DOTIGU-792780 format. One line per 3 residues: number of its first residue (from 1); their letters; for each residue x, z, y of C-alpha. Coordinates in Angstrom, 2 decimals, m for minus. Example, Ala and Ser with C-alpha at 12.3 -4.5 7.8 and 13.67 -1.06 7.14 Angstrom:
<recs>
1 = as = 12.30 7.80 m4.50  13.67 7.14 m1.06 $
</recs>
This chain:
<recs>
1 = mkl = 228.80 85.97 168.24  231.69 88.70 167.00  233.21 89.46 170.93 $
4 = fet = 236.67 91.29 170.80  236.99 90.94 166.85  238.91 88.69 164.90 $
7 = enl = 239.14 89.06 161.10  237.13 92.69 161.56  240.09 93.66 163.63 $
10 = mis = 239.13 95.25 167.01  241.51 94.92 170.27  240.22 98.23 171.05 $
13 = dil = 241.44 99.93 167.94  245.12 98.54 168.12  245.28 98.85 172.15 $
16 = ene = 244.06 102.31 171.91  244.30 103.81 175.15  247.25 100.72 176.34 $
19 = tef = 245.42 99.63 179.16  247.74 97.24 180.47  246.69 95.03 177.90 $
22 = ipl = 242.86 94.44 178.73  242.11 90.78 177.69  240.68 89.53 180.76 $
25 = lss = 241.65 87.05 183.29  241.84 87.01 186.53  242.11 83.52 188.74 $
28 = ede = 245.46 84.34 189.66  246.97 84.60 185.73  244.81 81.57 185.56 $
31 = dli = 246.58 79.50 188.35  249.92 80.49 186.48  248.90 79.32 183.22 $
34 = iae = 247.95 75.84 185.16  251.41 76.07 187.01  253.21 76.91 183.70 $
37 = eip = 255.45 73.54 182.15  254.84 73.37 178.03  257.96 72.82 176.66 $
40 = ell = 259.71 69.84 174.17  259.46 71.86 171.91  257.92 74.76 170.90 $
43 = pil = 257.91 76.67 166.95  254.66 75.86 164.81  252.78 78.94 164.10 $
46 = alr = 249.56 77.90 161.27  246.27 80.08 161.72  243.80 79.94 158.61 $
49 = ntv = 241.11 81.45 160.07  240.62 81.17 163.58  241.04 79.19 166.55 $
52 = lfp = 243.06 80.53 169.50  242.23 79.59 172.98  243.19 79.05 176.57 $
55 = gvv = 243.53 82.21 178.00  242.13 84.88 175.53  243.84 87.04 173.81 $
58 = ipi = 243.50 87.79 169.79  245.17 90.24 167.13  246.44 88.00 164.17 $
61 = tvg = 247.99 89.69 161.15  250.85 88.42 159.55  251.43 87.84 156.20 $
64 = rdk = 253.67 84.77 155.16  257.15 85.46 155.64  258.13 81.88 157.75 $
67 = sik = 254.92 83.21 159.98  256.67 86.43 160.53  260.90 85.25 160.60 $
70 = lik = 258.61 83.21 163.60  256.74 85.95 165.78  259.14 88.69 165.55 $
73 = eay = 262.03 86.22 166.78  259.65 84.62 169.87  258.66 88.06 170.49 $
76 = rtk = 262.44 88.79 170.77  264.00 86.23 172.44  260.46 85.80 174.66 $
79 = kli = 259.83 82.26 174.24  256.72 80.65 174.14  254.78 79.24 170.49 $
82 = gvv = 252.35 76.94 169.40  249.71 78.12 167.35  247.93 75.41 165.69 $
85 = aqk = 245.20 76.45 163.17  244.63 75.11 159.74  242.72 72.21 158.30 $
88 = dae = 242.27 74.09 154.73  242.50 77.73 155.05  242.92 78.35 151.38 $
91 = iee = 246.60 76.53 151.74  248.88 78.92 151.20  252.29 77.57 152.35 $
94 = ptf = 250.77 74.40 154.50  252.60 71.31 155.30  252.89 70.34 159.01 $
97 = ddl = 249.91 67.38 158.03  247.77 70.37 156.40  247.30 71.56 160.82 $
100 = nki = 245.35 69.88 163.35  247.04 67.90 165.80  245.50 69.62 168.95 $
103 = gtv = 246.33 73.65 169.01  247.66 76.04 172.29  250.47 77.49 173.43 $
106 = ani = 250.88 81.71 172.33  252.98 83.99 174.45  253.32 87.35 171.75 $
109 = iki = 252.34 89.85 174.10  253.22 93.53 171.67  254.11 93.66 168.07 $
112 = lqm = 252.75 95.96 165.61  253.92 97.63 162.06  250.04 98.18 160.94 $
115 = pdg = 249.43 101.62 158.22  249.26 99.64 155.21  252.49 97.41 155.66 $
118 = ntt = 250.95 94.70 157.61  252.68 92.84 160.88  250.06 92.14 163.60 $
121 = aii = 250.77 90.48 166.37  248.82 90.03 169.99  248.72 86.61 171.43 $
124 = qgk = 247.62 85.42 174.31  246.55 81.49 174.44  248.00 79.57 177.41 $
127 = krf = 247.85 75.70 177.43  246.39 73.56 174.89  248.91 71.28 173.47 $
130 = qll = 249.05 68.13 171.27  251.56 67.91 168.02  254.15 64.60 167.96 $
133 = elv = 256.53 64.62 166.06  257.56 67.62 162.69  261.74 67.97 163.90 $
136 = qee = 262.51 71.40 161.75  260.98 73.11 158.47  262.97 75.51 157.99 $
139 = pyf = 262.54 78.88 158.09  259.74 77.95 160.87  258.02 74.65 161.07 $
142 = kar = 259.46 73.55 165.29  257.79 70.34 166.72  258.14 67.98 169.76 $
145 = vae = 254.93 68.61 171.24  253.08 67.55 174.96  250.48 68.91 176.78 $
148 = fep = 247.11 67.71 176.10  244.39 66.53 179.03  246.11 68.98 181.81 $
151 = tek = 243.11 71.28 182.83  240.86 70.08 185.22  239.38 72.08 188.15 $
154 = ppk = 235.55 72.46 186.78  232.72 71.23 189.00  230.53 73.24 191.08 $
157 = dke = 227.56 71.91 191.11  224.72 73.35 190.93  223.66 72.17 187.79 $
160 = fra = 227.20 73.85 186.00  227.43 77.11 188.19  223.40 77.44 185.87 $
163 = lia = 224.82 76.22 183.03  227.76 78.90 183.22  225.16 81.38 183.79 $
166 = slk = 222.61 81.08 181.43  226.37 81.43 179.25  226.67 84.66 180.74 $
169 = dls = 222.76 85.49 179.65  222.60 84.31 176.55  226.50 86.79 175.49 $
172 = iqi = 224.79 89.76 177.04  221.58 89.28 175.22  223.35 88.88 171.88 $
175 = inm = 225.60 91.96 172.81  222.88 93.63 173.19  220.86 92.93 170.76 $
178 = spn = 223.63 93.64 168.21  224.68 97.29 167.36  227.77 96.60 165.42 $
181 = lps = 229.26 94.95 168.49  230.54 97.29 171.47  228.66 98.38 175.34 $
184 = daa = 232.00 97.38 177.06  231.03 93.95 175.97  228.92 93.04 177.50 $
187 = fai = 230.65 95.02 180.78  233.84 92.68 179.87  231.63 89.66 180.10 $
190 = kni = 229.77 90.27 183.24  233.24 90.65 185.14  234.66 87.51 184.19 $
193 = esp = 234.80 85.19 186.80  236.44 82.18 185.76  233.92 79.16 184.99 $
196 = vfl = 236.96 78.15 182.42  238.21 81.56 180.69  234.56 82.32 180.62 $
199 = vnf = 233.62 78.95 178.03  237.35 79.62 176.43  236.04 83.27 175.83 $
202 = vss = 232.65 83.04 174.15  234.37 79.91 172.42  236.76 81.88 170.95 $
205 = nln = 234.43 85.32 169.39  231.09 82.89 168.68  230.05 82.86 164.69 $
208 = idv = 230.59 79.90 163.85  233.14 78.30 161.37  237.08 76.90 161.91 $
211 = kek = 235.88 73.27 162.31  233.60 74.02 164.67  236.17 75.77 166.85 $
214 = qal = 238.99 73.06 166.64  236.37 70.96 167.96  235.16 72.85 170.77 $
217 = lei = 238.96 73.01 171.69  240.02 69.39 171.28  236.37 68.57 173.45 $
220 = sdf = 238.26 67.07 176.40  235.74 66.97 179.22  234.77 70.62 180.46 $
223 = rer = 231.12 70.69 181.00  230.32 69.61 177.64  232.17 72.09 175.91 $
226 = akn = 230.42 74.33 177.78  226.71 72.26 176.71  228.32 72.88 173.26 $
229 = vls = 228.95 76.18 173.36  225.24 77.06 175.15  224.28 75.19 171.89 $
232 = als = 225.48 77.17 169.59  224.57 80.33 171.56  220.78 79.62 171.66 $
235 = gel = 221.06 78.89 167.88  222.95 82.19 167.15  220.14 84.44 169.29 $
238 = qml = 217.74 82.69 167.66  219.36 83.73 164.41  219.40 87.33 166.05 $
241 = qlk = 216.16 87.54 166.55  214.88 86.25 163.77  216.68 88.92 161.47 $
244 = nqi = 215.88 91.59 163.78  211.88 90.79 163.10  212.34 91.01 159.37 $
247 = qnk = 214.41 94.03 159.42  211.74 95.25 162.06  208.62 93.92 159.73 $
250 = vkt = 210.39 95.77 156.55  210.78 98.98 158.88  207.30 98.99 159.18 $
253 = did = 206.40 98.55 156.04  207.92 100.97 154.12  206.57 103.17 157.05 $
256 = kqq = 203.41 102.56 157.08  204.23 102.86 152.45  205.05 106.61 153.41 $
259 = rdy = 202.70 106.59 155.15  200.08 106.27 152.98  201.65 108.13 150.26 $
262 = fln = 201.38 111.02 152.38  197.99 110.31 153.18  196.49 109.82 149.11 $
265 = qqm = 198.30 113.03 148.52  196.42 114.83 151.06  193.22 112.67 150.18 $
268 = kti = 194.08 113.34 146.66  194.49 117.51 146.75  191.17 118.10 149.03 $
271 = qee = 189.15 115.79 146.64  190.77 118.44 144.16  189.50 121.37 145.93 $
274 = lgd = 186.09 119.53 146.43  185.85 119.00 142.64  185.83 114.81 143.51 $
277 = vpg = 187.97 113.77 141.59  189.74 109.49 142.34  188.76 107.53 139.10 $
280 = aqd = 186.77 110.60 137.32  183.54 108.63 137.68  185.43 105.54 136.13 $
283 = ins = 186.84 108.03 132.93  184.24 109.44 132.11  182.29 106.68 132.08 $
286 = lke = 184.70 105.00 129.40  184.52 108.81 127.65  181.01 108.36 127.13 $
289 = kag = 180.88 104.54 126.06  184.16 105.61 123.67  181.60 108.10 121.79 $
292 = kkk = 179.01 105.85 121.04  181.84 102.97 119.43  182.33 102.97 115.71 $
295 = wsk = 186.12 102.63 115.78  188.91 102.59 112.99  191.29 105.22 113.32 $
298 = tvk = 193.65 102.90 114.75  191.42 100.99 117.18  190.83 105.03 118.62 $
301 = eqf = 193.98 105.56 118.51  194.99 103.18 120.57  191.96 103.88 122.84 $
304 = dke = 192.56 107.43 123.48  196.47 106.53 124.39  195.21 104.14 127.32 $
307 = lek = 193.29 106.48 128.23  195.40 109.25 128.50  197.91 106.64 130.37 $
310 = lqr = 194.71 105.36 132.69  194.48 109.63 133.83  197.73 110.50 134.52 $
313 = mns = 198.14 107.50 137.10  197.68 107.36 140.89  194.08 105.98 141.36 $
316 = msp = 195.72 104.01 144.18  198.13 103.02 142.24  197.47 98.81 141.36 $
319 = dfs = 198.69 99.55 137.90  195.48 102.16 137.58  193.35 98.94 138.66 $
322 = vql = 194.68 96.89 135.42  194.50 99.69 133.02  191.09 100.43 134.01 $
325 = nyl = 189.55 97.05 132.98  191.38 96.67 130.36  189.60 99.70 128.73 $
328 = eff = 186.32 98.56 130.41  187.19 95.14 128.91  188.41 97.92 125.16 $
331 = tdl = 184.59 99.57 125.50  183.02 96.42 126.37  183.85 94.37 122.98 $
334 = pws = 181.36 95.18 119.86  182.99 96.54 117.78  182.18 96.83 114.21 $
337 = eyt = 178.35 95.82 115.75  176.49 93.33 114.16  172.49 90.87 113.89 $
340 = kdn = 170.54 91.34 110.84  170.84 88.25 109.61  167.55 86.04 108.17 $
343 = fdl = 168.52 84.34 104.95  164.95 82.87 104.08  166.97 79.20 103.17 $
346 = kra = 162.67 77.63 103.37  162.97 79.01 107.21  165.75 77.44 108.02 $
349 = eri = 165.18 74.21 106.38  161.99 74.28 108.54  164.21 75.23 111.85 $
352 = ldr = 166.77 72.06 110.56  164.23 69.42 110.22  161.71 70.03 113.11 $
355 = dhy = 165.69 69.98 115.32  166.99 67.34 114.01  165.60 64.14 112.09 $
358 = gle = 167.59 62.74 110.04  171.22 63.83 108.05  169.66 65.00 105.08 $
361 = kvk = 173.16 65.37 103.30  174.35 67.55 106.22  171.63 69.38 106.22 $
364 = eri = 170.99 69.90 102.66  174.56 71.14 102.97  174.37 73.61 105.88 $
367 = ieh = 171.24 75.20 103.76  174.03 75.18 99.65  176.84 77.05 102.14 $
370 = lav = 173.78 79.79 103.81  172.40 79.83 100.37  175.96 81.09 99.01 $
373 = ikl = 176.36 83.55 101.86  173.53 84.91 100.66  174.28 85.53 97.50 $
376 = knd = 177.54 86.87 98.03  176.38 88.85 100.67  180.05 87.51 102.81 $
379 = lka = 181.10 85.20 104.73  184.65 84.20 103.76  183.88 80.69 102.90 $
382 = pil = 185.09 77.71 104.13  184.42 76.86 108.09  182.15 73.96 108.70 $
385 = clv = 183.54 71.03 110.58  181.27 68.42 111.51  182.81 65.29 111.77 $
388 = gpp = 180.95 62.02 113.46  180.87 59.57 116.29  178.89 61.45 119.65 $
391 = gvg = 175.49 61.20 119.90  174.64 62.48 116.63  173.29 66.11 117.16 $
394 = kts = 176.87 67.78 115.81  177.13 70.47 118.63  173.01 71.39 118.81 $
397 = lgk = 173.51 71.48 114.83  175.46 74.33 115.06  172.46 75.82 117.24 $
400 = sia = 170.06 75.66 114.77  171.67 77.23 112.61  172.09 80.12 114.61 $
403 = kal = 167.79 80.14 114.86  168.23 79.72 111.35  169.98 82.74 110.33 $
406 = grk = 168.50 84.05 113.81  172.26 85.38 114.60  173.64 84.72 118.65 $
409 = yir = 175.03 81.87 119.22  178.17 80.31 121.52  179.93 77.11 122.00 $
412 = msl = 183.32 76.66 122.91  184.91 73.18 123.91  187.88 72.80 123.38 $
415 = ggv = 189.13 69.52 124.96  192.30 69.35 126.78  193.23 72.81 125.96 $
418 = rde = 196.52 73.21 125.62  197.90 76.76 126.02  197.41 78.30 123.11 $
421 = ael = 197.06 81.64 125.65  193.72 80.32 126.36  192.68 80.96 122.59 $
424 = rgh = 194.34 84.39 122.36  194.65 85.66 125.83  197.89 87.05 127.81 $
427 = rkt = 199.96 90.47 127.49  198.62 92.21 130.30  202.16 92.93 131.41 $
430 = yig = 201.68 89.84 133.38  199.58 89.85 136.72  196.39 88.02 136.41 $
433 = alp = 196.62 88.77 133.05  193.40 87.60 131.11  192.12 88.06 127.12 $
436 = gri = 191.32 84.99 125.58  188.12 82.66 125.54  187.52 84.39 121.68 $
439 = mqn = 187.59 87.56 122.77  185.61 86.80 126.23  182.77 85.23 124.31 $
442 = ikk = 182.82 87.29 121.80  181.65 90.67 124.28  179.10 88.05 125.93 $
445 = vka = 177.03 87.50 123.20  177.35 91.44 122.43  177.74 90.75 118.57 $
448 = snp = 180.10 90.54 115.66  178.81 87.43 114.21  177.62 85.14 116.28 $
451 = vfv = 177.50 81.37 115.20  181.07 80.07 117.04  180.34 76.70 117.77 $
454 = lde = 184.46 75.41 118.80  183.35 71.66 120.17  185.88 68.70 120.93 $
457 = vdk = 188.24 70.52 118.07  190.30 67.41 117.95  190.75 66.73 121.46 $
460 = vlg = 193.15 70.26 120.96  196.80 69.10 122.54  198.81 69.90 120.58 $
463 = ast = 203.06 71.52 121.14  203.65 72.05 124.36  206.09 74.18 126.56 $
466 = sgd = 202.87 76.26 126.66  203.15 76.81 122.72  200.38 74.87 120.10 $
469 = pqa = 196.99 75.67 120.98  196.47 74.43 117.31  198.29 76.85 115.83 $
472 = all = 196.66 79.47 117.00  193.18 77.29 115.43  194.83 78.45 111.96 $
475 = eil = 194.45 82.15 112.08  191.52 81.62 114.05  189.88 79.43 111.30 $
478 = dpe = 191.48 81.11 107.92  188.98 83.15 106.94  191.75 84.81 104.64 $
481 = qnn = 193.59 85.89 108.53  191.04 85.90 110.10  189.87 89.43 109.77 $
484 = afh = 193.06 90.60 111.37  192.77 88.19 114.86  195.16 89.22 117.39 $
487 = dny = 194.76 88.66 120.76  197.61 89.41 122.71  195.69 90.74 126.14 $
490 = lev = 193.88 93.77 123.40  197.13 94.68 121.79  195.00 95.32 118.31 $
493 = dyd = 193.71 93.49 115.65  189.96 92.72 116.15  188.00 91.41 113.11 $
496 = lsk = 186.62 88.14 113.60  185.77 87.72 109.55  181.38 88.47 109.90 $
499 = vmf = 182.13 84.58 112.68  180.56 81.69 111.24  182.36 79.16 112.86 $
502 = vat = 181.05 75.76 113.20  183.43 72.89 114.21  182.48 69.92 115.62 $
505 = ant = 185.17 66.84 115.94  185.00 62.87 116.41  187.59 62.11 114.34 $
508 = lmt = 189.93 63.51 112.12  192.84 61.61 112.51  194.15 63.68 115.84 $
511 = ihp = 193.92 67.34 113.30  196.40 69.33 112.32  196.18 68.88 108.16 $
514 = alv = 196.88 72.17 107.58  193.53 72.91 110.10  191.53 70.30 108.32 $
517 = drm = 192.40 72.18 105.26  191.00 75.28 106.63  187.62 73.77 107.21 $
520 = evi = 184.69 72.08 104.59  184.64 68.33 106.26  181.05 67.50 106.90 $
523 = dvs = 180.58 63.82 107.64  177.72 63.27 110.86  177.04 59.86 110.44 $
526 = gyl = 174.96 57.43 112.78  171.46 56.80 112.95  169.25 53.43 111.15 $
529 = lee = 167.26 52.24 113.23  163.64 53.45 112.12  165.50 56.77 111.87 $
532 = kve = 166.20 56.01 116.16  162.57 55.52 116.68  161.61 58.80 115.01 $
535 = iak = 163.82 60.80 117.25  162.80 59.20 120.08  159.10 59.83 119.40 $
538 = rhl = 160.01 62.80 118.18  161.74 64.26 120.69  163.84 62.46 123.29 $
541 = ipk = 160.69 61.30 124.98  158.62 64.77 124.55  161.76 66.35 126.45 $
544 = qly = 162.23 63.41 128.95  158.05 63.97 129.49  158.62 67.64 129.97 $
547 = ehg = 162.06 67.07 132.37  160.48 64.97 134.90  157.06 67.33 134.74 $
550 = vkk = 154.96 64.74 133.52  152.44 65.63 130.59  151.65 64.31 127.52 $
553 = gql = 149.28 61.10 127.73  150.45 59.89 131.34  153.03 57.51 129.78 $
556 = tfp = 153.69 56.08 125.97  156.71 54.58 124.16  155.09 52.61 121.88 $
559 = kkt = 157.53 51.92 118.75  157.64 48.16 119.66  159.60 49.08 123.00 $
562 = ier = 161.76 52.02 121.73  163.36 49.17 119.33  163.87 47.14 121.75 $
565 = iid = 165.50 49.64 123.87  167.42 49.99 121.06  168.69 46.81 119.99 $
568 = nyt = 168.99 45.09 123.40  170.31 47.65 125.57  172.39 51.09 123.82 $
571 = rea = 174.95 49.60 121.01  175.78 53.25 119.78  176.20 55.38 116.35 $
574 = gvr = 173.51 58.57 118.00  171.07 58.78 120.69  172.81 59.60 123.86 $
577 = kle = 172.99 56.52 125.85  169.20 55.83 124.20  167.80 59.80 125.29 $
580 = kni = 169.97 58.16 129.05  167.33 54.86 128.99  163.89 56.74 128.11 $
583 = ati = 164.60 59.19 131.01  165.38 55.58 133.37  162.30 54.47 132.66 $
586 = irk = 160.46 57.31 133.01  162.49 57.94 136.25  160.85 55.15 137.52 $
589 = nvk = 157.45 54.98 136.80  157.26 58.72 137.59  156.13 56.70 141.64 $
592 = yiv = 154.08 55.22 140.03  152.03 57.80 139.01  152.91 59.89 142.04 $
595 = edp = 151.43 56.70 144.63  149.09 55.22 141.94  146.46 56.66 140.46 $
598 = nyk = 145.52 53.42 138.58  148.93 53.07 137.28  150.05 51.61 133.99 $
601 = kki = 150.35 53.85 131.51  151.55 52.70 128.59  155.16 50.73 128.49 $
604 = eeq = 155.99 46.94 127.37  158.57 45.37 126.30  157.87 42.89 129.03 $
607 = dlr = 158.62 45.90 131.16  161.87 46.73 130.11  163.31 44.07 132.21 $
610 = ktl = 162.13 46.06 135.17  162.90 49.21 134.46  166.56 49.14 133.24 $
613 = gpt = 167.35 45.54 134.28  168.75 42.27 132.30  169.92 43.01 128.63 $
616 = rfq = 172.69 44.58 127.81  173.77 43.54 124.81  172.78 40.33 122.50 $
619 = kek = 171.54 41.91 118.81  174.53 41.61 116.04  173.78 38.75 113.91 $
622 = sis = 175.93 36.94 110.93  176.84 33.07 111.64  175.56 30.42 109.70 $
625 = ndv = 178.35 28.77 107.39  178.31 25.44 109.12  181.82 26.24 110.48 $
628 = agv = 184.61 26.25 107.67  186.79 29.55 107.88  185.12 31.86 109.91 $
631 = vtg = 184.12 35.03 107.62  181.22 37.46 108.89  183.49 41.15 108.16 $
634 = law = 182.68 44.72 108.96  184.31 46.85 111.61  184.55 51.11 112.15 $
637 = tav = 184.65 52.50 115.73  184.26 55.85 117.28  180.78 54.94 118.12 $
640 = gge = 179.74 53.61 114.35  180.17 50.03 112.46  180.11 47.01 114.22 $
643 = ilf = 180.36 43.83 113.36  183.19 40.61 113.88  183.82 37.64 113.35 $
646 = iev = 187.30 36.19 112.45  187.82 32.72 113.45  190.62 30.37 111.85 $
649 = sls = 191.58 27.34 113.59  193.95 24.62 112.04  196.46 21.58 114.10 $
652 = kgk = 199.47 19.81 113.37  202.45 21.56 113.66  204.86 23.18 111.91 $
655 = gtl = 203.08 26.38 110.67  203.70 29.04 112.87  201.20 31.57 112.72 $
658 = tlt = 199.18 32.62 116.01  197.19 36.10 116.29  194.71 36.60 119.62 $
661 = gnl = 192.09 39.80 120.58  194.03 42.39 120.65  195.03 43.14 117.99 $
664 = gdv = 196.79 45.96 117.02  199.73 45.59 114.55  198.32 46.97 111.62 $
667 = mke = 196.01 44.23 111.87  198.96 41.74 112.35  200.11 42.76 109.40 $
670 = sat = 197.07 42.22 107.51  196.90 38.84 108.43  200.64 38.21 107.74 $
673 = iay = 200.25 39.63 103.50  196.52 37.39 103.63  198.45 34.45 104.92 $
676 = eyi = 201.63 34.68 102.41  199.26 35.04 99.30  197.06 32.24 100.57 $
679 = ksh = 200.97 30.26 100.11  201.94 31.72 96.83  198.34 31.13 95.36 $
682 = aey = 198.74 27.35 96.96  197.62 26.14 93.17  194.89 28.43 92.63 $
685 = ldi = 192.92 27.56 95.64  193.15 23.23 94.90  196.02 23.43 98.04 $
688 = dpd = 199.20 21.02 98.34  201.78 23.45 99.21  203.54 21.31 101.75 $
691 = ifq = 200.64 21.41 104.06  201.37 24.94 105.00  204.06 23.60 107.20 $
694 = kwn = 202.76 20.50 108.43  199.91 22.76 110.13  199.44 25.20 112.29 $
697 = vhi = 197.74 29.01 112.02  195.17 30.18 114.57  193.63 33.58 113.72 $
700 = hip = 191.30 34.35 116.63  188.57 37.51 116.79  186.47 37.34 119.72 $
703 = ega = 185.71 40.22 122.34  189.17 39.62 122.88  189.11 42.80 125.36 $
706 = tpk = 188.40 45.47 123.06  191.83 46.45 120.98  191.27 46.17 117.27 $
709 = dgp = 193.25 47.23 114.68  193.20 48.81 111.20  193.83 46.89 107.29 $
712 = sag = 190.31 46.72 106.53  189.81 43.10 107.81  192.42 42.47 105.33 $
715 = vtm = 189.78 40.72 102.77  187.74 38.71 105.49  191.12 37.19 107.27 $
718 = fta = 192.33 35.78 103.33  189.07 34.48 102.54  189.14 32.79 106.53 $
721 = las = 192.45 31.09 105.40  190.75 29.89 102.12  187.89 28.88 103.66 $
724 = aft = 190.12 26.95 106.29  192.44 25.71 104.16  190.09 24.46 101.21 $
727 = qrk = 187.20 23.51 103.82  184.90 25.05 101.69  181.71 26.24 103.06 $
730 = vrs = 181.41 31.06 102.76  178.40 32.63 101.59  175.53 32.49 103.66 $
733 = gia = 174.88 36.44 104.78  177.35 37.39 103.81  179.59 40.18 105.38 $
736 = mtg = 182.93 41.95 103.64  185.52 45.20 104.32  188.82 46.18 102.32 $
739 = ett = 192.47 46.45 102.54  195.02 43.34 100.53  198.14 43.52 99.49 $
742 = lrg = 200.22 41.33 98.82  199.91 41.45 94.80  196.70 40.42 95.74 $
745 = kvl = 194.51 44.36 95.45  191.64 44.78 97.58  192.20 48.61 98.15 $
748 = pvg = 188.88 50.98 99.73  188.27 51.47 102.91  186.76 54.37 105.20 $
751 = gik = 183.84 54.41 107.34  181.14 52.61 105.07  178.18 53.89 106.20 $
754 = eki = 178.10 53.25 109.21  179.89 49.52 108.77  176.33 49.22 106.16 $
757 = laa = 174.47 50.99 108.72  176.27 47.43 111.15  176.24 44.62 108.49 $
760 = kra = 171.72 46.08 108.60  171.45 45.58 112.44  172.68 42.29 111.67 $
763 = kik = 170.19 41.06 109.26  173.16 40.84 106.43  171.96 41.31 103.07 $
766 = div = 175.11 40.93 100.84  178.32 42.80 101.63  181.62 42.88 99.42 $
769 = lsv = 183.77 46.14 98.58  186.31 47.24 96.89  185.09 48.44 93.78 $
772 = enk = 187.03 51.48 94.58  183.85 52.10 97.12  181.65 52.48 94.92 $
775 = kdi = 181.51 55.92 94.60  181.04 56.20 98.83  177.39 53.37 98.24 $
778 = edi = 176.25 55.69 95.46  177.10 59.03 97.86  174.38 57.33 100.74 $
781 = kes = 170.67 57.61 100.88  168.74 55.09 99.16  166.68 53.96 102.27 $
784 = yia = 169.70 53.30 104.04  171.11 50.21 101.69  167.35 48.99 100.83 $
787 = gls = 167.18 45.53 100.79  171.37 45.51 100.61  173.58 43.44 97.80 $
790 = fhy = 176.83 44.67 96.96  179.28 42.88 94.77  182.43 44.96 94.20 $
793 = vnn = 185.96 43.67 93.61  189.82 44.14 92.45  191.52 41.64 94.02 $
796 = mte = 191.19 38.57 96.41  190.35 35.91 94.04  187.14 37.11 93.02 $
799 = vid = 186.92 37.31 96.44  187.14 33.90 96.50  185.18 33.19 93.79 $
802 = yal = 182.14 34.73 95.17  182.09 33.98 98.78  183.19 30.70 98.87 $
805 = lkv = 180.81 28.32 97.88  182.06 24.87 95.72  180.62 22.72 98.23 $
808 = kvd = 182.65 21.75 102.01  181.60 21.85 104.84  180.08 18.88 106.72 $
811 = npa = 182.08 16.68 108.14  184.91 18.44 106.50  188.79 18.22 108.56 $
814 = nis = 191.21 15.72 106.97  193.85 18.58 105.26  196.24 17.31 103.51 $
</recs>
């Protein structure tokens, strides 16, 4: 509320000691105003930033030439004027249409010439009027007007009296709470007897915009206008109370800070007198730790500089604890502290063989890697990256390497890391800043040469608004750069070149090529059935018996039972699900061990249905060659190899090609290539070229809920199409894999070992591959491929010559 104030101009400042102009309205004055007639024509004065209410006296500063002429002439001739607020205060020269239609008749009490050259007029409102039409524009507006809603006597019921009393009380509260308002204003409010004048007086001085004041002026019903004014006053009082609360709180906080500061200074002085300086114990502890460190000159200078900064700080300052935490982390790092390596390769072989059955190729590569380190006495060799399906022992291989070398072991999962700061840390100037996880783990193991397993490196997310974690790994995993790894929190380079990093991944597809280039990739393939049986007997069953509190001999698993679990209840390259199934069986039998002394110790094959439920997977097996157009293919998945069946069906039509089975774009393209090659080589296959326009082709790959993609089914689709169109039998017990081209070339594909394992599980003996995949077969252990026959091909005609027999299927379809 801005009582007695309009546009920062105080009436008391203008009137000074001229007491005849006190802006209060007596009841006699009010009666005279009501009785006074309004002239038919009135000169119109436009107001920019305020609204004049009947009975209220306000000062206005006049700036426009039109307005100055109007008030001077009206003051000289003692004529009434019409005062109307502009609709838009920004308009410099308003037209008649820019004015509100309801205004107030006013009397000019006095004109003053201010020291700054402006002309100020003190005016008093009389009655409300309504603009009818403009009759003159120059030298100022003159309009025909009519009285707006003749003034009624205010009601005298109790409710209205309570309403007026509330208006007075709220106004006085606002005046008392506002330091900028004079106390005389409260006295003036108390002395207003007329309810009409009180409502108009308060409305005029409300802290609301011009549009809201104009709306109040235009309200005809006096009770309603009083209620609206009371509502506005209530809002203003709440705002003022909130403002005062905020100011009081700020003042209290500042007073408390000053008090705390003086008390801390006094405490500091007392402690200095007693010889107990705050923080001295922490600083002495840091100095003691630093004295035992083997630091380079650069690191020591950094520590001394940061310690000196800590000593200058007030121990009660929040920055003191931040700086202390930084220096404690700094001194806790194992600078140039290394564990002694054990390079006994025979011992390392024994540990790897003890912890992992199979994986001969992988263990051989690890031993070779350790031999190079022993000979060079330098770890600056390619970083190992173990790639393979889940559950094949990649992470545990890293632990075995640490045991073999006698080093500390760290495992850090990178799955889902999206923020570079998780690896490099935050600058310590940020609130809650922390070092990166690399340095946190180095501090945890208290050695600068641990075996550091970076698990799931293929799950690291790429560039985002938080930086690129894969780019940070480029420095960590580069032997030429990681001798000066920069952590943002540490602010000084740290030597990671003696750390043996071992990364693990399920696939290389999602890893940045530059990152793959820095690592020595070792493929960790899946296990054969025989290997899984041995792993279960040597590792999984003893481990689960121990974890369930079962002694050796209380439960036994025959080999046939383990094979049945593997074949019927798991479908994986590794042994993780196998271990879970073994744990389930042991857990269900523990109840019998506890309750029944005569329980059955031997887990038989027929017991599996009771403990594990119905068979979950049908054993993979090849299909017979009695039906034309069905060929067995080999596929790679994230959990190992699989066999799949390509089915081709022909129906009378116009030669359309339909593909089903949830196939990806690459696999659809392979089907199109195979179909087009068949068309272009129809004569070689003894097929009438015209039949392609008469028969629709449908290629389907079963298990439609499983997405399938990749180019390796190209030769299988081609063979299935050729068999369907020629009705020739497919060679029995055969499977194939390879990419095809429009020129008829058979290209090599990946995942050969996993695909061969899938073929062995399905009892397939004959496998067709690209001749360029021969090197992959030679790289596989002989026991893996025992009993298998490989047929290498260069082009698609060789595939047909070998895979399709000369005889046709029984009851061949008449394709013509």
